[in-house]
N, C-alpha and C positions, 0 to 999 in steps of 0.2 A: 706297335705291331711287332710281333715275334715271327721270324721267318727261319725255317730250317730247310736248307737246300742241299741236294747232293751235287757237289761241285764238279762232278766228273763229266758233265756234258756241256756242249756249246750253249744250249738253252739255259742251263743253270748259270753259266758264266754271264749271260745277258741279264738274268734275273738278279744276280749278285751285283752287277754293275749298276742296274737301275735302283736297287735298294741303297747302295753306297751313294749314288747321286742324290737320292732323296735325303739321306742322313747328312749330307754335306751342305744342304740348304740352310743358310743362316736364319731364315725365317721360321724354320721348323724347330720344335723342341724335341730332342731325341735323346735316347739312352742307348749307347752302343756297348754291347757285351758279346764277346766272341772268343773263340780259341786263338791261341798264338798263331800268327801267320795268316790270319783270315782277312786282314785289311783294315783293322781299327786305326792304325796310325795313318794309313792312306786317307781314310775318311776324315780324320781330324785335320790333316794338312790341307785337304781340299776345302774343308769348311773354313779354315783360317784364310786361305787364298781368296775365297768368295767374300768373306767379311772385309778383307782389305780392298778388294775390287769395288765393293759397295761404298767405299769412301771412309770407313772407320780408320782414324789415325792409329798407327801401331802402338802408341803410348796408352791408348784406351783399351787395349786387349790384354787379358790375363788368361794364360793357359796353365792349368794344373795337371800334373801327372803324378803317378805313384812313385816313380823312381827318377834319379838323375839321368840314368841311361835312356829312359823314354823321352825325357825332355831334350836330351842331346840329339836323339834320333829325329824327333820332330823338327828341331832347329836345322839340322843338316838337310833334311828333305825340303823344308821351306826355302832355305837359302839356295839350294841347288836349283829348285824350280824358278825362283826369282832370277838367278844368274842366267838360266836358259832363256828366260823371257827378255833379259837385258841385251842379249846378243842376237836375237832373232832379227833377220835382215829386212823383213817386210811386214807392214801392218796387216796384210792379208794372212800371213802365217800366224801372227799373234792373235788375230781375230778368230782364226780357226781353232786355236788352242783354248781361247776363252769360251767360244761356243761349245766346245767339247766339255769344258769344266762346268759351265753354268746352264747350258741348254738354251741360251739366248745369244743372239748376235749382239756384240758390244757396240755401244755408241762411241762417239769420239772421246768423250770424257773418260769412259772406262778404258779405252785404249791408251790414253795418256797416263792414267793412274797405273796401268799395267807396266 
């Protein structure tokens, strides 16, 4: 699906977030192409987080980028997000963040993986 959205409105922001959420679904086959600063890295990091939450061992994941800078940016965002999750004080807060990421309430196993 190709989507062009005027990002200047609240409604557009909701549409963009919905499209990004769909693109980050590990069960979907997607091609992400967009202008600089439009959220491609955000989508890829969310997709990677969801793959990890689904139980895929990190050693089984290969991420390819066009530049070392892009790879470093992805790694920094991923490690920052994982560090944030590691210091969350309550399972409820973590469950809320996972729900926001995946659209599904996490079970106990997913909370433990997170």
